[in-house]
C-alpha positions in Angstrom: -76.9 14.6 36.0 -75.5 14.6 32.5 -76.2 11.6 30.3 -73.1 9.8 29.0 -72.0 10.9 25.5 -72.5 8.3 22.8 -69.5 6.4 21.7 -67.7 7.7 18.7 -68.3 5.6 15.5 -65.5 3.4 14.3 -63.3 5.2 11.6 -64.3 2.6 9.0 -67.9 3.6 9.4 -67.3 7.3 8.9 -67.5 9.1 5.6 -64.7 11.4 4.5 -65.6 15.0 3.5 -64.9 14.0 -0.1 -67.9 11.6 -0.2 -70.5 13.8 1.5 -72.7 14.0 -1.6 -71.5 17.4 -2.7 -69.6 18.3 -5.8 -65.8 18.5 -5.4 -63.1 19.6 -7.9 -60.1 17.6 -9.0 -56.5 18.4 -8.2 -55.5 21.9 -9.5 -52.7 20.2 -11.6 -55.2 17.9 -13.4 -55.3 20.0 -16.6 -51.5 19.9 -16.8 -51.5 16.1 -16.8 -54.5 15.6 -19.0 -53.2 18.2 -21.5 -49.7 16.7 -21.5 -50.1 15.5 -25.1 -50.8 19.0 -26.3 -47.7 20.3 -24.5 -45.6 17.6 -26.0 -46.9 18.5 -29.5 -46.0 22.2 -29.0 -42.6 21.2 -27.7 -42.0 18.9 -30.6 -42.8 21.7 -33.1 -40.3 24.0 -31.3 -37.6 21.4 -31.3 -38.1 20.5 -34.9 -37.7 24.2 -35.9 -34.7 24.8 -33.7 -33.0 21.5 -33.9 -29.8 22.7 -35.5 -29.4 25.6 -32.9 -30.3 23.3 -30.0 -27.8 20.6 -31.1 -25.1 23.2 -31.5 -25.8 24.6 -28.0 -25.9 21.1 -26.4 -23.1 19.5 -28.4 -20.8 22.3 -29.6 -18.0 19.9 -30.5 -20.2 18.3 -33.1 -21.2 21.7 -34.6 -18.0 23.6 -35.5 -20.0 26.1 -37.6 -21.9 27.3 -34.5 -19.3 29.9 -33.6 -18.9 31.0 -37.2 -22.6 31.8 -37.7 -22.9 29.3 -40.5 -25.9 27.4 -39.1 -29.0 27.1 -41.4 -31.5 29.9 -40.8 -34.2 29.3 -38.2 -37.1 31.3 -36.6 -34.8 32.9 -34.1 -32.6 34.4 -36.8 -35.7 35.8 -38.6 -37.0 37.4 -35.4 -33.6 39.0 -34.7 -33.1 40.2 -38.3 -36.6 41.8 -38.4 -36.4 43.3 -34.9 -39.4 41.4 -33.7 -38.2 40.4 -30.3 -40.8 42.4 -28.4 -43.6 41.1 -30.7 -42.4 37.5 -30.2 -42.3 37.9 -26.5 -45.9 39.3 -26.5 -47.1 36.4 -28.7 -45.5 33.9 -26.3 -47.0 35.6 -23.2 -50.4 35.8 -24.9 -50.3 32.1 -25.9 -49.3 31.2 -22.3 -52.2 33.3 -21.0 -54.7 31.6 -23.3 -53.4 28.1 -22.3 -53.6 29.0 -18.6 -57.2 30.3 -19.0 -58.2 27.1 -20.9 -56.5 25.0 -18.2 -58.3 26.9 -15.5 -61.7 26.5 -17.2 -61.0 22.8 -17.7 -60.3 22.4 -13.9 -63.2 24.7 -12.9 -65.8 22.5 -14.7 -64.3 19.1 -13.9 -66.0 17.9 -10.7 -67.0 14.7 -9.0 -69.3 13.6 -6.2 -70.0 10.5 -4.2 -73.5 9.9 -2.9 -75.0 6.9 -1.1 -75.9 5.4 -4.5 -73.5 6.6 -7.2 -70.1 7.9 -8.2 -70.5 10.8 -10.7 -68.1 12.9 -12.7 -68.8 16.0 -14.8 -66.4 17.6 -17.2 -66.2 19.8 -20.3 -66.7 23.5 -20.9 -68.4 23.7 -24.3 -69.3 20.0 -24.6 -70.4 18.7 -21.2 -70.2 15.0 -20.2 -71.7 13.4 -17.1 -70.8 9.8 -16.2 -72.3 7.8 -13.4 -71.4 4.5 -11.8 -74.0 2.9 -9.5 -72.3 1.7 -6.3 -74.1 -1.6 -6.2 -72.7 -2.4 -9.7 -69.0 -1.5 -8.9 -66.8 -4.3 -10.1 -63.5 -2.9 -8.7 -61.6 0.3 -8.1 -58.2 0.9 -9.6 -55.7 3.5 -8.4 -53.3 4.3 -11.2 -50.1 6.4 -10.7 -48.2 7.2 -14.0 -44.6 8.2 -13.5 -45.2 12.0 -13.9 -48.2 11.8 -11.6 -46.1 10.0 -9.0 -43.5 12.7 -9.1 -46.3 15.2 -8.3 -47.8 13.1 -5.6 -51.0 12.5 -7.6 -53.0 9.5 -8.8 -56.2 8.8 -10.7 -59.0 6.5 -9.7 -60.9 4.3 -12.1 -64.2 3.0 -10.9 -65.0 -0.2 -12.8 -68.6 -0.3 -13.9 -70.7 -3.2 -15.1 -70.7 -2.8 -18.9 -68.5 -2.0 -21.9 -66.9 1.4 -21.6 -68.7 1.9 -18.3 -65.8 3.1 -16.2 -65.8 6.4 -14.3 -62.4 8.1 -14.0 -61.5 10.6 -11.3 -58.3 12.1 -12.7 -56.4 13.5 -10.9 -56.4 13.6 -7.1 -53.6 13.8 -4.6 -52.5 10.3 -3.5 -53.9 10.8 0.0 -57.3 11.9 -1.3 -57.3 9.1 -3.9 -56.8 6.5 -1.2 -59.5 8.1 0.9 -62.0 8.2 -1.9 -61.2 4.6 -2.9 -61.9 3.5 0.7 -65.2 5.3 0.8 -66.4 3.9 -2.6 -65.6 0.3 -1.6 -67.2 0.7 1.9 -70.3 2.2 0.3 -70.4 -0.4 -2.4 -70.3 -3.1 0.3 -73.7 -2.0 1.6 -72.5 -0.2 4.8 -74.3 2.8 6.0 -71.6 5.4 6.8 -72.0 8.3 9.1 -71.0 11.8 8.0 -67.4 12.9 8.7 -66.5 15.8 10.8 -62.9 16.4 10.0 -61.8 18.9 7.3 -60.7 17.7 3.9 -57.0 17.5 3.3 -57.6 19.5 0.2 -58.3 22.6 2.2 -54.7 23.2 3.3 -52.8 26.2 2.3 -51.3 26.3 -1.2 -47.6 26.4 -0.1 -48.1 23.6 2.4 -50.0 21.5 -0.1 -47.4 22.0 -2.8 -44.6 21.1 -0.3 -46.4 17.9 0.7 -47.1 17.0 -2.9 -43.4 17.2 -3.9 -42.4 15.3 -0.7 -44.9 12.6 -1.3 -43.9 12.3 -5.0 -40.2 11.8 -4.1 -41.1 9.4 -1.4 -43.3 7.4 -3.8 -40.5 7.2 -6.4 -37.8 6.1 -4.0 -39.8 3.9 -1.6 -42.0 2.4 -4.2 -45.1 2.2 -1.9 -48.1 4.4 -1.2 -47.4 6.0 2.1 -50.9 7.1 2.7 -52.5 3.7 2.9 -51.1 0.9 5.1 -51.1 -2.1 2.9 -51.0 -5.7 4.3 -48.0 -7.8 3.4 -48.2 -9.5 0.0 -48.8 -13.3 0.1 -46.5 -13.7 -2.9 -43.0 -12.5 -3.7 -41.8 -12.8 -7.3 -38.0 -12.5 -7.6 -37.0 -10.4 -10.6 -34.8 -13.2 -12.0 -37.8 -15.6 -12.0 -39.9 -13.0 -13.8 -37.3 -12.3 -16.5 -36.7 -16.0 -17.0 -40.4 -16.7 -17.3 -40.8 -14.1 -20.1 -37.8 -15.5 -22.0 -39.1 -19.1 -21.6 -42.3 -18.4 -23.5 -44.0 -18.9 -26.8 -42.9 -15.4 -27.8 -39.2 -16.5 -27.7 -40.1 -19.5 -29.7 -41.8 -17.3 -32.3 -38.7 -15.0 -32.4 -36.4 -17.9 -33.0 -38.7 -19.2 -35.8 -38.8 -15.8 -37.4 -35.0 -15.4 -37.3 -34.6 -18.9 -38.8 -36.9 -17.9 -41.6 -34.9 -14.7 -42.2 -31.6 -16.7 -42.4 -33.1 -19.3 -44.7 -34.6 -16.6 -46.9 -31.3 -14.8 -47.2 -29.4 -18.0 -48.0 -31.9 -18.9 -50.8 -31.1 -15.8 -52.7 -33.1 -12.9 -51.1 -30.5 -11.2 -48.9 -32.6 -8.1 -48.6 -34.6 -9.9 -45.9 -31.6 -9.4 -43.6 -32.6 -5.7 -43.2 -35.7 -6.9 -41.2 -33.5 -8.4 -38.4 -33.0 -5.1 -36.6 -36.7 -4.1 -36.6 -37.6 -7.6 -35.5 -35.2 -7.4 -32.6 -36.4 -4.0 -31.6 -40.0 -5.0 -31.7 -39.5 -8.1 -29.6 -37.2 -6.3 -27.2 -39.9 -3.6 -26.6 -42.4 -6.4 -25.9 -40.1 -8.0 -23.4 -39.3 -4.8 -21.6 -43.0 -3.8 -21.5 -44.2 -7.1 -20.1 -41.4 -7.3 -17.5 -41.8 -3.7 -16.2 -45.6 -4.1 -16.0 -45.1 -7.2 -13.7 -42.3 -5.8 -11.5 -43.2 -4.7 -7.9 -46.0 -7.2 -7.9 -48.0 -7.8 -4.8 -51.3 -9.4 -3.9 -52.9 -9.2 -0.4 -56.3 -9.6 1.3 -58.2 -6.5 2.2 -61.5 -6.0 4.1 -63.0 -4.9 0.8 -61.6 -7.9 -1.3 -58.2 -8.6 -2.9 -55.7 -5.9 -3.8 -53.3 -6.5 -6.6 -50.5 -4.0 -7.3 -48.0 -4.1 -10.1 -45.9 -1.9 -12.4 -42.5 -0.2 -12.3 -43.0 3.1 -14.0 -46.8 3.3 -14.0 -48.0 1.7 -10.7 -51.5 0.2 -10.8 -53.2 -0.9 -7.6 -56.5 -2.6 -8.3 -59.0 -3.8 -5.7 -61.3 -6.8 -6.6 -64.3 -6.8 -4.3 -65.8 -10.2 -3.3 -67.8 -11.9 -5.9 -66.3 -10.0 -8.9 -64.2 -12.9 -10.2 -66.2 -14.9 -12.7 -63.6 -17.5 -13.7 -60.0 -18.4 -12.7 -57.5 -20.4 -14.7 -54.2 -21.8 -13.6 -51.9 -22.4 -16.6 -48.4 -23.9 -17.1 -46.5 -24.1 -20.3 -44.1 -27.0 -21.1 -41.1 -24.6 -20.8 -42.1 -23.8 -17.1 -42.6 -27.4 -16.1 -39.1 -28.2 -15.0 -39.1 -25.2 -12.7 -42.6 -25.8 -11.3 -44.0 -22.3 -12.3 -47.6 -21.4 -13.0 -49.6 -18.3 -13.9 -53.2 -17.3 -13.0 -55.6 -15.3 -15.1 -59.2 -14.4 -14.4 -62.3 -13.3 -16.2 -63.8 -10.2 -14.7 -65.6 -7.1 -15.8 -63.1 -4.5 -16.7 -65.5 -1.8 -17.8 -63.4 -1.2 -20.9 -64.3 -1.4 -24.6 -63.2 -4.4 -26.5 -60.7 -2.3 -28.5 -58.8 -1.3 -25.4 -55.4 -2.9 -25.5 -54.8 -2.4 -21.8 -57.5 -4.9 -20.8 -55.1 -7.9 -20.8 -52.9 -6.6 -18.0 -55.9 -6.5 -15.7 -56.7 -10.2 -16.3 -53.3 -11.6 -15.0 -53.3 -11.8 -11.2 -50.2 -13.9 -10.9 -47.6 -13.5 -13.6 -45.5 -16.5 -12.5 -45.4 -18.4 -9.2 -44.6 -21.7 -7.5 -47.2 -24.1 -6.3 -47.3 -22.5 -2.9 -47.8 -19.1 -4.5 -50.7 -20.5 -6.7 -52.4 -22.0 -3.7 -52.2 -18.8 -1.7 -53.6 -16.7 -4.6 -56.4 -19.2 -5.3 -57.6 -19.1 -1.7 -57.8 -15.3 -2.0 -59.7 -15.4 -5.3 -62.0 -18.4 -4.4 -62.9 -17.9 -0.7 -66.2 -19.7 -1.1 -64.6 -22.9 -2.2 -65.1 -25.5 0.5 -62.1 -27.3 2.0 -63.3 -30.6 0.6 -62.9 -29.2 -3.0 -59.3 -28.2 -2.7 -57.8 -31.7 -3.5 -59.7 -31.4 -6.9 -57.7 -28.2 -7.7 -54.0 -29.3 -7.6 -53.7 -33.0 -6.9 -56.5 -34.1 -9.2 -56.9 -31.0 -11.3 -53.7 -29.2 -12.2 -51.3 -32.2 -11.7 -53.8 -34.9 -12.5 -55.0 -37.4 -13.4 -54.2 -39.4 -10.3 -55.6 -42.8 -9.1 -59.4 -42.8 -8.7 -59.7 -39.7 -10.9 -63.0 -37.9 -10.1 -63.0 -36.0 -13.4 -65.2 -37.2 -16.3 -62.8 -37.4 -19.2 -62.7 -38.1 -23.0 -63.8 -41.7 -23.7 -61.3 -44.0 -25.4 -63.3 -44.2 -28.6 -62.6 -40.5 -29.2 -59.0 -40.4 -28.2 -58.0 -39.6 -31.8 -59.5 -36.1 -31.3 -57.4 -35.6 -28.2 -54.3 -37.8 -28.9 -52.1 -36.3 -26.1 -54.6 -35.0 -23.6 -57.5 -37.4 -23.7 -56.8 -38.6 -20.1 -56.6 -35.1 -18.7 -59.4 -33.5 -20.8 -62.5 -33.5 -18.6 -64.7 -31.7 -16.1 -65.8 -32.0 -12.5 -68.9 -30.5 -10.8 -69.0 -29.8 -7.0 -71.5 -27.9 -4.9 -69.5 -24.7 -5.2 -67.8 -24.7 -8.6 -67.4 -26.3 -12.1 -63.8 -27.4 -13.0 -62.5 -27.8 -16.5 -59.2 -29.6 -16.9 -57.4 -29.4 -20.2 -54.0 -29.8 -22.0 -51.0 -32.0 -22.0 -48.3 -29.7 -23.4 -49.9 -26.5 -21.9 -51.7 -27.8 -18.8 -54.6 -25.7 -17.6 -57.4 -25.9 -15.0 -60.3 -23.4 -15.1 -62.6 -22.9 -12.1 -66.0 -21.4 -12.4 -67.8 -20.5 -9.2 -71.4 -21.6 -9.6 -72.7 -18.3 -8.1 -71.1 -16.4 -11.0 -72.2 -18.7 -13.9 -75.0 -17.3 -16.1 -75.8 -20.6 -17.8 -74.3 -23.8 -19.3 -74.6 -25.2 -22.8 -73.7 -28.4 -24.7 -73.0 -28.7 -28.4 -72.3 -31.4 -31.0 -70.9 -31.4 -34.4 -71.3 -34.2 -37.0 -68.1 -36.0 -35.9 -69.2 -35.6 -32.3 -72.5 -37.3 -33.0 -70.8 -40.2 -34.8 -68.6 -40.8 -31.7 -71.3 -40.0 -29.2 -69.4 -37.1 -27.6 -70.3 -33.5 -26.9 -68.7 -30.2 -25.9 -69.6 -28.4 -22.6 -69.5 -24.6 -22.3 -69.8 -22.5 -19.2 -71.4 -19.1 -19.9 -69.7 -16.3 -18.0 -68.4 -12.8 -19.0 -65.8 -12.8 -21.9 -62.2 -12.9 -20.9 -58.9 -14.7 -21.3 -60.1 -17.9 -19.6 -61.4 -20.5 -22.1 -64.9 -21.6 -21.1 -65.3 -24.8 -23.2 -64.1 -28.3 -22.7 -64.7 -30.6 -25.6 -64.9 -34.3 -26.6 -66.7 -35.5 -23.4 -68.9 -38.5 -23.3 -72.4 -37.5 -24.4 -74.1 -38.9 -21.3 -71.6 -37.2 -19.0 -72.2 -33.9 -20.8 -76.0 -34.2 -20.4 -75.6 -35.1 -16.8 -73.3 -32.0 -16.3 -75.9 -29.8 -18.1 -78.7 -30.8 -15.8 -76.7 -30.8 -12.5 -74.9 -27.5 -13.3 -78.1 -25.7 -14.0 -79.5 -26.8 -10.7 -76.3 -25.9 -8.9 -76.3 -22.4 -10.4 -79.8 -21.8 -9.0 -78.9 -23.0 -5.5 -75.6 -21.1 -5.4 -77.1 -17.9 -6.7 -79.9 -18.0 -4.1 -77.3 -18.2 -1.2 -74.8 -15.7 -2.7 -74.5 -12.3 -0.8 -71.1 -11.2 -2.2 -72.6 -8.3 -4.2 -73.2 -6.4 -1.0 -70.5 -8.1 1.2 -70.5 -5.5 4.0 -74.3 -5.3 4.5 -75.7 -6.8 7.7 -77.3 -10.2 7.1 -80.9 -10.2 8.3 -81.8 -12.6 11.0 -83.9 -15.4 9.5 -86.2 -15.4 12.5 -86.9 -11.6 12.0 -87.4 -12.1 8.3 -90.1 -14.6 8.9 -91.9 -12.4 11.5 -95.2 -11.0 10.2 -95.9 -7.5 11.4 
């Protein structure tokens, strides 16, 4: 009698062949994408030397001298006159051979592996680099698809590490392999024990079949706009393009543009007309900013995933980032006075980006809702703050963002110090609950910052000479640096001291109960934990 075969493990508990602990190579076209700048430089040199000939060939009507042979001499004329055609072809072929060999060596020595503890990447031929990201310190995984990579059906993964310049990049993989690797990394980071996979890797297909699938996937990704290899849940927020464009025009940037134009006009009227020449560069600079900010936020979506929250955005370069549970250290809901008649808000977060402070792309990873209505904000906040109890939600919108209301629970600026907050002294305040610390600020630009206690490192109070004279103090929540302000000022001194003591105790209690850093690990039974062997 044969024993019944064991049940097959669930697909979510199986490793893919790409995370088997062995070294794997990147996509064969990786050197082409990584060396794109070198190719552009060579192309620029060629165009610069042949610009007259190329212009005459492309636009012959604008180059009447092309047929008469009156064009300025260029390298092609020299090669023809000196009968060096064969030599030039040999030089070109030799250069292409050298470039191909260098590209092949770059691909040959560029490998990655995923073990049960780390994600590692090795690269370089003469100068070797080896980067490693511990899985239990992973702060997120971003899948980035630049336009050219999307055309080729490729993407790069960026594993966010805990530290400045601590990211590990896997560039480039086919889109299907990138999705598979991302899923493996997130499942391993959650603390799950995955069983080895048995199916072959999709990278082992024949070259012709793989090339055909790459081109097909690239075209599908450009036209459809979605990754076809990973079934994404429906976004909880839809941002109409008209609202997005209007929100960018109704901003402080437009106010600065109008002020600058007014200054230019006044300067030209007062006797310095040369300042009018700065109008065109000013318009071009601001237009570039508007286009860049709008295209980055187009095709936005945010949805819950088993491994956290997935945020996708970008028109030309599509970025799909996954925020695992417990990786958001602060959340701020903000509304400018220009958006108030429309009821629009934006949400930013403080999170570890793994990038250096000089990296200018860090800001785009802090905005998780570019513009949204109240319903949109509530949906996004519930995704980002799942640990917030239901009893705390009235403190978010009714009493927090839109407050103060009757029976305001926030401790605010006392009347004796209203001169230091002449417009916002009624709104300026804090509230501490069992799960979070709330900072409410602003009258013209209204904002509410939420700090989960499990993510707070410490809390501090400070006083200046004027604060001491008025018996007020400033309260600061210590979390990782980011775009969310972490200080609320001009509080009553006794309220600030009370917040200092109670917040410190709340941090200890919340941190002891927090298990979000290994969200997929099985929670041990308390009865078993107390059993003495």
